C-alpha positions as CSV (number, residue, x, y, z in Angstrom):
1,X,119.6,89.7,92.7
2,X,115.9,88.8,92.9
3,X,115.0,85.8,95.1
4,X,113.7,84.0,92.0
5,X,117.2,84.2,90.5
6,X,118.7,82.3,93.4
7,X,120.2,78.9,92.4
8,X,120.3,76.2,95.1
9,X,123.6,74.5,94.1
10,X,123.1,71.7,96.6
11,X,119.6,70.9,95.1
12,X,121.0,71.1,91.6
13,X,123.6,68.4,92.4
14,X,121.1,66.5,94.6
15,X,123.4,66.4,97.7
16,X,123.0,67.6,101.3
17,X,124.7,70.7,102.6
18,X,127.0,68.4,104.7
19,X,128.3,66.6,101.6
20,X,132.0,65.9,101.5
21,X,134.3,67.0,98.8
22,X,134.6,63.5,97.6
23,X,130.8,63.1,97.4
24,X,130.5,66.3,95.5
25,X,133.1,65.1,93.0
26,X,131.5,61.7,92.5
27,X,128.0,63.3,92.1
28,X,129.3,65.9,89.7
29,X,131.1,63.4,87.5
30,X,128.0,61.2,87.3
31,X,125.7,64.1,86.3
32,X,128.3,65.7,84.0
33,X,128.6,62.4,82.1
34,X,124.8,62.1,82.0
35,X,124.1,65.5,80.6
36,X,127.3,66.2,78.6
37,X,126.4,67.6,75.1
38,X,128.4,64.8,73.5
39,X,126.1,62.3,75.1
40,X,123.0,64.3,74.2
41,X,123.5,65.8,70.8
42,X,121.0,68.5,70.0
43,X,119.3,68.2,73.4
44,X,119.1,71.8,74.6
45,X,117.6,70.8,77.9
46,X,120.5,68.5,78.7
47,X,123.0,71.1,77.6
48,X,121.3,73.6,80.0
49,X,121.4,71.0,82.9
50,X,125.1,70.4,82.1
51,X,125.9,74.1,82.5
52,X,123.9,74.3,85.6
53,X,125.6,71.3,87.2
54,X,129.0,72.6,86.2
55,X,128.3,76.0,87.7
56,X,127.1,74.4,91.0
57,X,130.2,72.2,91.3
58,X,132.5,75.1,90.4
59,X,131.3,77.0,93.4
60,X,130.9,74.1,95.9
61,X,134.2,72.5,95.1
62,X,136.0,75.6,96.1
63,X,136.2,75.7,99.9
64,X,136.3,79.5,100.1
65,X,133.4,80.0,97.6
66,X,131.4,77.3,99.4
67,X,131.9,78.9,102.8
68,X,130.7,82.3,101.4
69,X,127.8,80.6,99.6
70,X,126.7,78.8,102.8
71,X,126.8,82.0,104.7
72,X,125.4,84.5,102.2
73,X,123.3,82.4,99.9
74,X,122.5,84.3,96.7
75,X,124.7,87.2,97.9
76,X,127.9,85.1,98.2
77,X,129.6,87.0,95.4
78,X,129.2,90.2,97.3
79,X,130.5,88.7,100.5
80,X,133.2,90.9,102.0
81,X,132.1,94.0,100.1
82,X,130.6,97.0,101.9
83,X,127.1,98.2,101.0
84,X,126.1,101.8,101.2
85,X,122.8,103.5,101.0
86,X,121.7,107.1,101.6
87,X,125.3,108.1,102.1
88,X,125.9,105.8,105.1
89,X,128.3,102.9,104.6
90,X,127.2,99.5,106.1
91,X,129.7,96.7,106.3
92,X,127.8,93.4,105.9
93,X,130.9,91.2,105.5
94,X,130.4,89.4,108.8
95,X,126.6,89.1,108.6
96,X,124.8,85.8,108.1
97,X,122.4,86.4,105.3
98,X,121.2,82.7,105.2
99,X,118.3,83.6,107.5
100,X,116.9,86.0,105.0
101,X,115.0,85.2,101.8
102,X,116.3,88.3,100.0
103,X,118.4,91.4,100.5
104,X,115.2,93.4,100.5
105,X,113.9,91.4,103.4
106,X,117.1,92.3,105.4
107,X,116.7,96.0,104.5
108,X,113.0,95.9,105.5
109,X,113.9,94.6,108.9
110,X,116.8,97.0,109.2
111,X,114.6,100.0,108.5
112,X,111.6,98.6,110.4
113,X,109.3,98.6,107.3
114,X,107.8,95.3,108.1
115,X,107.9,93.0,111.1
116,X,109.5,90.2,109.2
117,X,112.5,89.2,111.5
118,X,113.1,85.5,111.4
119,X,112.3,83.6,114.6
120,X,114.7,80.9,115.9
121,X,116.6,79.2,113.2
122,X,113.7,78.8,110.7
123,X,114.1,80.4,107.4
124,X,111.1,82.1,106.0
125,X,109.7,81.0,102.6
126,X,108.3,84.4,101.6
127,X,110.3,87.4,100.5
128,X,108.6,90.8,100.6
129,X,109.5,93.8,98.6
130,X,107.6,97.1,97.9
131,X,105.9,97.2,94.5
132,X,104.3,100.0,92.6
133,X,100.6,100.8,92.5
134,X,98.5,100.4,89.4
135,X,100.7,97.6,87.9
136,X,98.9,95.8,85.0
137,X,99.5,92.9,82.7
138,X,100.0,90.1,85.1
139,X,99.3,86.7,83.5
140,X,99.2,83.5,85.5
141,X,96.2,81.3,86.3
142,X,93.9,82.5,83.6
143,X,90.7,80.5,84.1
144,X,91.1,79.6,87.7
145,X,88.8,82.4,88.9
146,X,88.8,83.5,92.6
147,X,90.3,81.1,95.1
148,X,89.9,82.4,98.7
149,X,91.0,85.8,97.7
150,X,93.2,84.9,94.7
151,X,92.4,86.7,91.5
152,X,94.2,87.1,88.2
153,X,92.9,90.5,87.1
154,X,95.1,93.6,87.0
155,X,96.5,95.2,90.2
156,X,94.4,97.7,92.2
157,X,95.1,101.4,92.9
158,X,96.7,101.0,96.2
159,X,100.4,100.3,97.1
160,X,101.1,96.7,95.9
161,X,103.7,94.4,97.3
162,X,105.2,91.2,96.0
163,X,106.3,88.0,97.6
164,X,108.1,84.9,96.4
165,X,106.6,81.7,97.6
166,X,108.5,78.4,97.2
167,X,106.5,75.2,96.7
168,X,107.4,71.6,96.5
169,X,106.1,69.8,93.4
170,X,103.6,67.9,95.5
171,X,102.2,71.2,96.9
172,X,102.0,72.8,93.5
173,X,100.4,69.7,91.9
174,X,97.7,69.1,94.6
175,X,97.3,72.7,95.8
176,X,98.1,73.8,99.3
177,X,97.1,76.3,102.0
178,X,99.9,78.4,103.3
179,X,100.1,80.8,106.3
180,X,101.7,84.1,105.5
181,X,103.1,86.5,108.0
182,X,102.7,90.1,106.8
183,X,104.2,91.6,110.0
184,X,101.0,93.3,111.2
185,X,98.7,90.4,110.3
186,X,98.8,86.7,109.5
187,X,96.7,85.4,106.6
188,X,95.9,82.0,105.2
189,X,96.1,81.7,101.5
190,X,95.3,78.8,99.2
191,X,97.4,77.9,96.2
192,X,95.2,76.2,93.6
193,X,96.4,73.0,92.0
194,X,98.6,73.5,88.9
195,X,100.9,76.3,90.0
196,X,104.1,76.4,88.0
197,X,107.4,78.3,88.3
198,X,106.8,81.8,87.2
199,X,103.1,81.8,88.0
200,X,101.8,84.9,89.8
201,X,98.9,84.9,92.1
202,X,97.0,88.0,93.3
203,X,95.7,88.3,96.9
204,X,93.3,91.3,97.0
205,X,93.6,94.0,99.6
206,X,96.7,92.6,101.3
207,X,99.2,95.1,100.0
208,X,100.3,98.5,101.5
209,X,98.1,101.5,102.0
210,X,98.5,104.2,99.3
211,X,99.2,107.4,101.0
212,X,97.5,109.5,98.3
213,X,94.1,107.8,98.4
214,X,94.3,105.6,101.5
215,X,93.4,102.5,99.4
216,X,95.1,99.3,100.2
217,X,96.9,97.6,97.3
218,X,97.2,93.9,96.6
219,X,99.8,91.2,97.4
220,X,101.3,89.3,94.5
221,X,102.8,85.9,95.1
222,X,105.4,84.8,92.6
223,X,105.7,81.0,92.5
224,X,109.0,79.1,92.4
225,X,109.3,75.3,92.4
226,X,112.0,73.4,94.3
227,X,113.9,71.1,92.0
228,X,112.6,67.5,91.5
229,X,114.7,64.5,91.1
230,X,112.5,62.8,88.5
231,X,110.1,65.2,86.9
232,X,110.8,68.2,84.7
233,X,108.7,70.4,82.5
234,X,108.7,70.3,78.7
235,X,106.4,73.2,77.9
236,X,103.1,72.4,79.5
237,X,103.8,68.7,79.7
238,X,105.9,66.7,82.2
239,X,108.9,64.7,81.1
240,X,110.8,62.0,82.9
241,X,113.6,59.6,82.0
242,X,113.1,55.9,82.6
243,X,115.8,53.2,82.0
244,X,115.2,49.9,80.4
245,X,117.5,46.9,79.9
246,X,118.7,45.9,76.4
247,X,116.5,42.8,76.4
248,X,113.4,44.9,77.2
249,X,114.3,47.3,74.4
250,X,114.8,44.4,71.9
251,X,111.8,42.2,72.9
252,X,109.4,44.8,74.4
253,X,108.2,44.9,77.9
254,X,105.6,46.1,80.4
255,X,107.3,48.4,82.9
256,X,106.1,50.5,85.9
257,X,106.4,54.3,85.5
258,X,105.8,56.8,88.3
259,X,103.3,59.6,87.5
260,X,102.3,62.5,89.8
261,X,99.5,60.6,91.3
262,X,100.8,57.0,91.3
263,X,102.5,54.3,89.3
264,X,101.1,53.0,86.0
265,X,102.0,50.1,83.7
266,X,103.5,51.2,80.4
267,X,104.0,48.9,77.4
268,X,107.4,49.5,75.8
269,X,107.3,48.4,72.1
270,X,109.9,46.0,70.8
271,X,112.8,47.7,69.1
272,X,112.5,51.0,70.8
273,X,115.6,53.2,70.7
274,X,117.3,55.1,73.4
275,X,116.0,58.6,73.5
276,X,112.6,57.9,72.1
277,X,109.6,59.0,74.2
278,X,106.3,57.4,75.1
279,X,103.3,59.7,75.7
280,X,101.0,59.1,78.7
281,X,97.9,61.2,77.9
282,X,96.3,63.1,80.7
283,X,99.0,62.1,83.2
284,X,100.9,65.4,83.3
285,X,100.2,68.8,85.0
286,X,96.8,70.2,86.0
287,X,95.6,72.8,83.4
288,X,94.0,76.1,84.5
289,X,90.7,75.3,82.8
290,X,90.5,71.7,83.9
291,X,92.1,68.4,82.8
292,X,95.8,67.6,82.7
293,X,98.6,67.8,80.2
294,X,100.6,64.8,79.1
295,X,103.6,63.0,80.6
296,X,106.4,62.1,78.3
297,X,108.5,59.1,79.2
298,X,112.0,59.3,77.6
299,X,113.5,55.8,77.3
300,X,117.1,55.2,78.1
301,X,118.6,51.8,77.3
302,X,120.9,51.0,80.3
303,X,123.2,48.0,80.0
304,X,124.1,46.2,83.2
305,X,127.6,46.9,84.6
306,X,128.0,43.7,86.5
307,X,127.0,40.5,84.8
308,X,126.5,37.0,86.3
309,X,128.4,34.2,84.6
310,X,125.3,33.0,82.9
311,X,124.3,36.5,81.7
312,X,127.8,36.9,80.2
313,X,127.5,33.6,78.5
314,X,124.3,34.4,76.8
315,X,125.4,37.9,75.8
316,X,128.5,36.3,74.2
317,X,126.2,33.9,72.3
318,X,124.1,36.7,71.1
319,X,127.2,38.6,69.9
320,X,128.5,35.6,68.1
321,X,125.2,34.9,66.2
322,X,124.0,38.5,65.8
323,X,123.2,39.4,62.2
324,X,122.2,43.1,62.8
325,X,124.9,45.7,62.2
326,X,123.8,49.2,63.3
327,X,126.9,50.8,61.8
328,X,126.7,49.3,58.3
329,X,125.9,52.6,56.7
330,X,128.9,54.3,58.3
331,X,131.5,52.6,56.1
332,X,130.9,55.1,53.2
333,X,131.1,58.2,55.3
334,X,133.8,60.6,54.1
335,X,134.5,64.3,54.2
């Protein structure tokens, strides 16, 4: 399994690794109810999140699976199985893979290809694996140009290598400088603002030496983003979910909404429906050629669970005098 295929089940559920079984259950029930297809008809993104949440809980709620997952990470399904290569069997059932970013990284250390052994208890962000020279067709930050050794043209003639770099949303949005240990050298690389999951960045001349022509290849950084609790991508735009009260939905309101670079006031029009979206132009993600995409604010009408006596009194008065019937057209529905 590639490092980019790894699913952090704890991050998906939004819990710590020390979360109790009861905490896992409560969190799962809340998220499952929020993203269940019956509650979000036709919403493919919610359906995908529901499947992701269910998969995470299915693993973490099982003590044996959770133990293997904590120890082996993305290789937990192979825990207890022997691995063989080159005719020599290697039993890795008792090995702690959690210190490695990928199986390739473990093999590289085992065979002495790179000096990438973890130091202390820190887990490295980058995962190295040998690529092939002359690779073409990479498409990522078209229009960014050259940023301190970053380029987006095709790969060179040397022996290229790839690495996966994990960024927080803040790092990806603002840009960040990272220090990368290649074993025989340490380099500082700058990630320009606007990196997204799946972006690929080229660092010239930091790959392996091609034995046939003695030219050094390039290093390709594949970007992955850690999950965010509020923002998600909707194409090139950002999307978020903001709750409003029933009275705000009926009467309209001015509410505060977080954006990547601060809170803004947004006018919610009177009569808005749950699920409708408001567009904040230019408040989304940095574009490669300058400017920013939009941020979509999906409105969710959230009734209060606990009412004060006076609130209940007024809601009952509204119900008694209400003239609007949202279900009046359903009386004629027949099969």
